[in-house]
VMD Tcl script that builds the backbone (N, CA, C; Angstrom):
set m [mol new atoms 351]
animate dup $m
set s [atomselect $m all]
$s set {name element resname resid chain x y z} {
  {N N MET 1 A 236.235 192.682 59.328}
  {CA C MET 1 A 237.469 193.194 59.861}
  {C C MET 1 A 238.641 192.817 58.957}
  {N N ALA 2 A 238.648 191.600 58.472}
  {CA C ALA 2 A 239.725 191.155 57.599}
  {C C ALA 2 A 239.775 191.984 56.331}
  {N N ASP 3 A 238.611 192.380 55.789}
  {CA C ASP 3 A 238.591 193.192 54.578}
  {C C ASP 3 A 239.186 194.566 54.823}
  {N N ILE 4 A 238.871 195.166 55.961}
  {CA C ILE 4 A 239.438 196.472 56.301}
  {C C ILE 4 A 240.946 196.358 56.416}
  {N N TRP 5 A 241.405 195.307 57.097}
  {CA C TRP 5 A 242.836 195.098 57.247}
  {C C TRP 5 A 243.483 194.971 55.882}
  {N N LYS 6 A 242.857 194.168 55.005}
  {CA C LYS 6 A 243.402 193.947 53.672}
  {C C LYS 6 A 243.549 195.263 52.918}
  {N N GLU 7 A 242.484 196.072 52.934}
  {CA C GLU 7 A 242.500 197.319 52.181}
  {C C GLU 7 A 243.529 198.289 52.723}
  {N N ASN 8 A 243.522 198.502 54.028}
  {CA C ASN 8 A 244.405 199.505 54.616}
  {C C ASN 8 A 245.830 199.015 54.799}
  {N N THR 9 A 245.992 197.861 55.379}
  {CA C THR 9 A 247.314 197.388 55.734}
  {C C THR 9 A 248.145 197.000 54.521}
  {N N LEU 10 A 247.553 196.347 53.555}
  {CA C LEU 10 A 248.330 195.960 52.374}
  {C C LEU 10 A 248.823 197.182 51.611}
  {N N GLU 11 A 247.991 198.219 51.512}
  {CA C GLU 11 A 248.425 199.455 50.861}
  {C C GLU 11 A 249.560 200.099 51.645}
  {N N ASP 12 A 249.408 200.144 52.965}
  {CA C ASP 12 A 250.464 200.715 53.811}
  {C C ASP 12 A 251.747 199.908 53.696}
  {N N LEU 13 A 251.619 198.599 53.621}
  {CA C LEU 13 A 252.785 197.732 53.490}
  {C C LEU 13 A 253.497 197.987 52.170}
  {N N GLU 14 A 252.724 198.119 51.090}
  {CA C GLU 14 A 253.309 198.394 49.780}
  {C C GLU 14 A 254.027 199.737 49.760}
  {N N ARG 15 A 253.503 200.707 50.485}
  {CA C ARG 15 A 254.137 202.028 50.536}
  {C C ARG 15 A 255.217 202.091 51.620}
  {N N GLU 16 A 255.493 200.941 52.231}
  {CA C GLU 16 A 256.498 200.803 53.279}
  {C C GLU 16 A 256.210 201.685 54.481}
  {N N LEU 17 A 254.920 201.832 54.819}
  {CA C LEU 17 A 254.527 202.607 55.983}
  {C C LEU 17 A 254.427 201.733 57.235}
  {N N LEU 18 A 254.389 200.427 57.053}
  {CA C LEU 18 A 254.344 199.495 58.183}
  {C C LEU 18 A 255.710 198.873 58.377}
  {N N GLU 19 A 256.061 198.698 59.626}
  {CA C GLU 19 A 257.346 198.078 59.914}
  {C C GLU 19 A 257.135 196.836 60.778}
  {N N TYR 20 A 257.725 195.758 60.355}
  {CA C TYR 20 A 257.729 194.523 61.126}
  {C C TYR 20 A 259.174 194.139 61.347}
  {N N LYS 21 A 259.450 193.618 62.527}
  {CA C LYS 21 A 260.820 193.210 62.846}
  {C C LYS 21 A 261.254 192.023 62.013}
  {N N ASN 22 A 260.287 191.126 61.721}
  {CA C ASN 22 A 260.613 189.937 60.933}
  {C C ASN 22 A 259.345 189.398 60.274}
  {N N VAL 23 A 259.511 188.410 59.444}
  {CA C VAL 23 A 258.376 187.822 58.727}
  {C C VAL 23 A 257.415 187.151 59.699}
  {N N GLY 24 A 257.921 186.522 60.743}
  {CA C GLY 24 A 257.089 185.862 61.738}
  {C C GLY 24 A 256.112 186.829 62.394}
  {N N GLU 25 A 256.571 188.013 62.718}
  {CA C GLU 25 A 255.706 189.036 63.314}
  {C C GLU 25 A 254.607 189.448 62.338}
  {N N PHE 26 A 254.977 189.596 61.079}
  {CA C PHE 26 A 254.012 189.941 60.032}
  {C C PHE 26 A 252.954 188.844 59.879}
  {N N LEU 27 A 253.398 187.585 59.815}
  {CA C LEU 27 A 252.458 186.467 59.653}
  {C C LEU 27 A 251.551 186.316 60.867}
  {N N THR 28 A 252.081 186.543 62.053}
  {CA C THR 28 A 251.257 186.497 63.268}
  {C C THR 28 A 250.156 187.539 63.201}
  {N N ASP 29 A 250.490 188.731 62.736}
  {CA C ASP 29 A 249.499 189.796 62.600}
  {C C ASP 29 A 248.411 189.427 61.587}
  {N N ILE 30 A 248.816 188.850 60.474}
  {CA C ILE 30 A 247.848 188.436 59.444}
  {C C ILE 30 A 246.934 187.349 59.990}
  {N N ARG 31 A 247.506 186.323 60.612}
  {CA C ARG 31 A 246.701 185.228 61.165}
  {C C ARG 31 A 245.687 185.745 62.182}
  {N N LYS 32 A 246.134 186.640 63.050}
  {CA C LYS 32 A 245.246 187.201 64.072}
  {C C LYS 32 A 244.067 187.921 63.421}
  {N N GLU 33 A 244.319 188.746 62.452}
  {CA C GLU 33 A 243.256 189.508 61.802}
  {C C GLU 33 A 242.263 188.604 61.084}
  {N N PHE 34 A 242.754 187.623 60.352}
  {CA C PHE 34 A 241.855 186.759 59.605}
  {C C PHE 34 A 241.089 185.813 60.515}
  {N N ARG 35 A 241.697 185.347 61.565}
  {CA C ARG 35 A 241.027 184.460 62.509}
  {C C ARG 35 A 239.871 185.192 63.185}
  {N N GLU 36 A 240.079 186.414 63.599}
  {CA C GLU 36 A 239.030 187.182 64.260}
  {C C GLU 36 A 237.884 187.493 63.313}
  {N N GLY 37 A 238.167 187.674 62.043}
  {CA C GLY 37 A 237.141 187.999 61.077}
  {C C GLY 37 A 236.244 186.823 60.730}
  {N N ASP 38 A 236.645 185.630 61.111}
  {CA C ASP 38 A 235.897 184.446 60.707}
  {C C ASP 38 A 235.381 183.653 61.910}
  {N N LYS 39 A 235.183 184.311 63.027}
  {CA C LYS 39 A 234.736 183.618 64.241}
  {C C LYS 39 A 233.373 182.959 64.063}
  {N N GLU 40 A 232.474 183.617 63.342}
  {CA C GLU 40 A 231.138 183.056 63.144}
  {C C GLU 40 A 231.213 181.723 62.401}
  {N N SER 41 A 232.026 181.645 61.369}
  {CA C SER 41 A 232.174 180.390 60.623}
  {C C SER 41 A 232.758 179.288 61.493}
  {N N VAL 42 A 233.701 179.642 62.328}
  {CA C VAL 42 A 234.305 178.668 63.239}
  {C C VAL 42 A 233.253 178.139 64.212}
  {N N LYS 43 A 232.407 179.028 64.735}
  {CA C LYS 43 A 231.355 178.610 65.658}
  {C C LYS 43 A 230.334 177.705 64.968}
  {N N ILE 44 A 230.015 177.977 63.711}
  {CA C ILE 44 A 229.074 177.136 62.963}
  {C C ILE 44 A 229.643 175.738 62.791}
  {N N VAL 45 A 230.917 175.647 62.432}
  {CA C VAL 45 A 231.563 174.340 62.273}
  {C C VAL 45 A 231.581 173.603 63.602}
  {N N GLU 46 A 231.894 174.314 64.671}
  {CA C GLU 46 A 231.903 173.706 66.007}
  {C C GLU 46 A 230.510 173.163 66.353}
  {N N LEU 47 A 229.492 173.931 66.044}
  {CA C LEU 47 A 228.113 173.526 66.307}
  {C C LEU 47 A 227.751 172.275 65.508}
  {N N LYS 48 A 228.133 172.237 64.258}
  {CA C LYS 48 A 227.793 171.116 63.383}
  {C C LYS 48 A 228.578 169.846 63.711}
  {N N ARG 49 A 229.662 169.964 64.429}
  {CA C ARG 49 A 230.451 168.790 64.814}
  {C C ARG 49 A 229.982 168.152 66.119}
  {N N LEU 50 A 229.155 168.858 66.851}
  {CA C LEU 50 A 228.680 168.339 68.139}
  {C C LEU 50 A 227.797 167.112 67.964}
  {N N GLU 51 A 227.925 166.201 68.894}
  {CA C GLU 51 A 227.054 165.029 68.978}
  {C C GLU 51 A 226.855 164.717 70.448}
  {N N GLN 52 A 225.653 164.294 70.795}
  {CA C GLN 52 A 225.383 163.988 72.197}
  {C C GLN 52 A 226.128 162.731 72.639}
  {N N LYS 53 A 226.084 161.691 71.850}
  {CA C LYS 53 A 226.690 160.400 72.177}
  {C C LYS 53 A 226.328 159.961 73.587}
  {N N GLU 54 A 227.313 159.755 74.436}
  {CA C GLU 54 A 227.098 159.229 75.792}
  {C C GLU 54 A 226.887 160.325 76.834}
  {N N LYS 55 A 226.927 161.578 76.423}
  {CA C LYS 55 A 226.787 162.683 77.375}
  {C C LYS 55 A 225.346 162.783 77.872}
  {N N THR 56 A 225.201 163.276 79.094}
  {CA C THR 56 A 223.858 163.577 79.569}
  {C C THR 56 A 223.334 164.745 78.742}
  {N N MET 57 A 222.021 164.872 78.688}
  {CA C MET 57 A 221.433 165.965 77.917}
  {C C MET 57 A 221.843 167.316 78.504}
  {N N LYS 58 A 221.911 167.388 79.812}
  {CA C LYS 58 A 222.297 168.640 80.465}
  {C C LYS 58 A 223.706 169.075 80.040}
  {N N LYS 59 A 224.635 168.140 80.042}
  {CA C LYS 59 A 226.015 168.426 79.630}
  {C C LYS 59 A 226.059 168.791 78.146}
  {N N PHE 60 A 225.333 168.046 77.341}
  {CA C PHE 60 A 225.310 168.322 75.900}
  {C C PHE 60 A 224.753 169.715 75.622}
  {N N ILE 61 A 223.681 170.098 76.326}
  {CA C ILE 61 A 223.075 171.409 76.109}
  {C C ILE 61 A 224.051 172.525 76.480}
  {N N GLN 62 A 224.833 172.326 77.521}
  {CA C GLN 62 A 225.860 173.324 77.869}
  {C C GLN 62 A 226.838 173.503 76.707}
  {N N GLU 63 A 227.297 172.400 76.130}
  {CA C GLU 63 A 228.214 172.462 74.991}
  {C C GLU 63 A 227.538 173.088 73.770}
  {N N PHE 64 A 226.283 172.727 73.557}
  {CA C PHE 64 A 225.534 173.252 72.418}
  {C C PHE 64 A 225.365 174.763 72.542}
  {N N LYS 65 A 224.996 175.227 73.721}
  {CA C LYS 65 A 224.827 176.670 73.943}
  {C C LYS 65 A 226.136 177.422 73.719}
  {N N ARG 66 A 227.226 176.855 74.211}
  {CA C ARG 66 A 228.531 177.487 74.053}
  {C C ARG 66 A 228.903 177.587 72.576}
  {N N ALA 67 A 228.658 176.527 71.823}
  {CA C ALA 67 A 228.966 176.533 70.390}
  {C C ALA 67 A 228.022 177.448 69.622}
  {N N ALA 68 A 226.752 177.490 70.032}
  {CA C ALA 68 A 225.759 178.308 69.323}
  {C C ALA 68 A 226.009 179.796 69.519}
  {N N ARG 69 A 226.546 180.170 70.687}
  {CA C ARG 69 A 226.829 181.571 70.964}
  {C C ARG 69 A 227.864 182.081 69.963}
  {N N GLY 70 A 227.493 183.048 69.187}
  {CA C GLY 70 A 228.403 183.613 68.190}
  {C C GLY 70 A 228.285 182.976 66.821}
  {N N SER 71 A 227.431 181.965 66.680}
  {CA C SER 71 A 227.282 181.291 65.387}
  {C C SER 71 A 226.359 182.053 64.436}
  {N N GLY 72 A 225.547 182.921 64.994}
  {CA C GLY 72 A 224.563 183.629 64.181}
  {C C GLY 72 A 223.264 182.856 64.023}
  {N N TYR 73 A 223.226 181.617 64.509}
  {CA C TYR 73 A 222.009 180.805 64.419}
  {C C TYR 73 A 221.000 181.294 65.455}
  {N N LYS 74 A 219.775 181.469 65.015}
  {CA C LYS 74 A 218.699 181.936 65.887}
  {C C LYS 74 A 217.462 181.092 65.657}
  {N N ARG 75 A 216.554 181.155 66.578}
  {CA C ARG 75 A 215.215 180.564 66.534}
  {C C ARG 75 A 215.151 179.199 65.846}
  {N N ARG 76 A 214.466 179.143 64.721}
  {CA C ARG 76 A 214.167 177.874 64.037}
  {C C ARG 76 A 215.439 177.130 63.614}
  {N N LEU 77 A 216.398 177.853 63.077}
  {CA C LEU 77 A 217.635 177.216 62.632}
  {C C LEU 77 A 218.378 176.591 63.807}
  {N N LEU 78 A 218.320 177.234 64.956}
  {CA C LEU 78 A 218.953 176.691 66.153}
  {C C LEU 78 A 218.258 175.410 66.601}
  {N N VAL 79 A 216.927 175.398 66.532}
  {CA C VAL 79 A 216.154 174.196 66.881}
  {C C VAL 79 A 216.490 173.054 65.928}
  {N N VAL 80 A 216.569 173.356 64.645}
  {CA C VAL 80 A 216.899 172.330 63.642}
  {C C VAL 80 A 218.258 171.712 63.946}
  {N N GLU 81 A 219.250 172.529 64.238}
  {CA C GLU 81 A 220.587 172.009 64.556}
  {C C GLU 81 A 220.568 171.200 65.844}
  {N N PHE 82 A 219.818 171.657 66.824}
  {CA C PHE 82 A 219.726 170.931 68.088}
  {C C PHE 82 A 219.170 169.528 67.864}
  {N N LYS 83 A 218.092 169.442 67.101}
  {CA C LYS 83 A 217.473 168.125 66.842}
  {C C LYS 83 A 218.427 167.197 66.097}
  {N N LYS 84 A 219.255 167.729 65.237}
  {CA C LYS 84 A 220.214 166.903 64.493}
  {C C LYS 84 A 221.312 166.354 65.400}
  {N N ARG 85 A 221.634 167.050 66.464}
  {CA C ARG 85 A 222.792 166.720 67.294}
  {C C ARG 85 A 222.480 165.818 68.478}
  {N N ILE 86 A 221.195 165.703 68.851}
  {CA C ILE 86 A 220.854 164.891 70.026}
  {C C ILE 86 A 220.731 163.416 69.634}
  {N N SER 87 A 220.680 162.565 70.653}
  {CA C SER 87 A 220.574 161.127 70.390}
  {C C SER 87 A 219.276 160.817 69.650}
  {N N ALA 88 A 219.301 159.781 68.862}
  {CA C ALA 88 A 218.137 159.400 68.051}
  {C C ALA 88 A 216.926 159.069 68.920}
  {N N ILE 89 A 217.154 158.423 70.035}
  {CA C ILE 89 A 216.042 158.029 70.911}
  {C C ILE 89 A 215.309 159.255 71.451}
  {N N ILE 90 A 216.055 160.207 71.956}
  {CA C ILE 90 A 215.415 161.419 72.486}
  {C C ILE 90 A 214.777 162.215 71.354}
  {N N HIS 91 A 215.437 162.250 70.217}
  {CA C HIS 91 A 214.870 162.942 69.056}
  {C C HIS 91 A 213.504 162.349 68.696}
  {N N TRP 92 A 213.406 161.034 68.625}
  {CA C TRP 92 A 212.137 160.373 68.295}
  {C C TRP 92 A 211.069 160.684 69.339}
  {N N ARG 93 A 211.470 160.615 70.608}
  {CA C ARG 93 A 210.511 160.903 71.682}
  {C C ARG 93 A 209.993 162.337 71.600}
  {N N LEU 94 A 210.873 163.261 71.290}
  {CA C LEU 94 A 210.452 164.658 71.138}
  {C C LEU 94 A 209.486 164.820 69.968}
  {N N MET 95 A 209.729 164.093 68.891}
  {CA C MET 95 A 208.885 164.206 67.710}
  {C C MET 95 A 207.519 163.546 67.933}
  {N N GLU 96 A 207.422 162.635 68.918}
  {CA C GLU 96 A 206.158 161.968 69.222}
  {C C GLU 96 A 205.224 162.811 70.084}
  {N N LEU 97 A 205.705 163.945 70.577}
  {CA C LEU 97 A 204.870 164.782 71.424}
  {C C LEU 97 A 203.622 165.235 70.674}
  {N N GLU 98 A 202.524 165.311 71.396}
  {CA C GLU 98 A 201.262 165.724 70.781}
  {C C GLU 98 A 201.317 167.167 70.310}
  {N N TRP 99 A 202.001 168.005 71.027}
  {CA C TRP 99 A 202.123 169.407 70.631}
  {C C TRP 99 A 203.583 169.698 70.311}
  {N N GLN 100 A 203.775 170.534 69.359}
  {CA C GLN 100 A 205.147 170.873 68.967}
  {C C GLN 100 A 205.709 171.959 69.876}
  {N N LEU 101 A 206.946 171.811 70.210}
  {CA C LEU 101 A 207.631 172.797 71.035}
  {C C LEU 101 A 207.981 174.013 70.186}
  {N N GLY 102 A 208.058 175.156 70.811}
  {CA C GLY 102 A 208.344 176.389 70.083}
  {C C GLY 102 A 209.780 176.850 70.227}
  {N N SER 103 A 210.097 177.435 71.363}
  {CA C SER 103 A 211.415 178.038 71.563}
  {C C SER 103 A 212.482 176.975 71.815}
  {N N ILE 104 A 213.716 177.368 71.623}
  {CA C ILE 104 A 214.833 176.458 71.871}
  {C C ILE 104 A 214.879 176.083 73.349}
  {N N GLU 105 A 214.506 176.999 74.222}
  {CA C GLU 105 A 214.478 176.698 75.658}
  {C C GLU 105 A 213.474 175.595 75.965}
  {N N GLN 106 A 212.330 175.581 75.282}
  {CA C GLN 106 A 211.351 174.507 75.472}
  {C C GLN 106 A 211.938 173.175 75.012}
  {N N TRP 107 A 212.666 173.181 73.921}
  {CA C TRP 107 A 213.319 171.958 73.430}
  {C C TRP 107 A 214.350 171.472 74.447}
  {N N TYR 108 A 215.151 172.391 74.980}
  {CA C TYR 108 A 216.145 172.020 75.995}
  {C C TYR 108 A 215.462 171.374 77.205}
  {N N ASN 109 A 214.453 172.038 77.731}
  {CA C ASN 109 A 213.785 171.549 78.939}
  {C C ASN 109 A 213.135 170.184 78.725}
  {N N ARG 110 A 212.449 169.990 77.618}
  {CA C ARG 110 A 211.797 168.705 77.348}
  {C C ARG 110 A 212.842 167.609 77.128}
  {N N ALA 111 A 213.914 167.940 76.434}
  {CA C ALA 111 A 214.975 166.949 76.186}
  {C C ALA 111 A 215.622 166.517 77.491}
  {N N ILE 112 A 215.857 167.452 78.405}
  {CA C ILE 112 A 216.423 167.119 79.721}
  {C C ILE 112 A 215.473 166.198 80.477}
  {N N ALA 113 A 214.187 166.529 80.450}
  {CA C ALA 113 A 213.182 165.681 81.134}
  {C C ALA 113 A 213.160 164.268 80.556}
  {N N LEU 114 A 213.220 164.146 79.245}
  {CA C LEU 114 A 213.218 162.828 78.612}
  {C C LEU 114 A 214.500 162.057 78.927}
  {N N ASP 115 A 215.609 162.763 78.990}
  {CA C ASP 115 A 216.896 162.131 79.267}
  {C C ASP 115 A 216.920 161.548 80.674}
  {N N ARG 116 A 216.255 162.186 81.600}
  {CA C ARG 116 A 216.201 161.704 82.990}
  {C C ARG 116 A 215.443 160.388 83.079}
  {N N ASN 117 A 214.441 160.232 82.190}
  {CA C ASN 117 A 213.647 159.004 82.207}
  {C C ASN 117 A 214.434 157.937 81.501}
}
mol reanalyze $m
mol bondsrecalc $m
mol representation Tube
mol addrep $m
């Protein structure tokens, strides 16, 4: 979206086809366009900053799901990020399982069960 804005709007601006009341209005429009074009990157950064710390696994998973939505992360990559963000103790317990978990939902459910214990 930002690229389309750049191509069309900057040309229109140069030809004086766009009118802004002031510079602030123009800058607000630019910020809005560029911010919307980079939502996926923002979600990835949000996801990578998450840490379980003292939160219950259930609460952490809610935050993780919210951050993951729109990040573009799917399947295996989502599982990898999840394992990096949970507490070390639960991570170790999950890795000790005799069988490996598949879907992210299986990881969520097992992590919640381990957190309760």
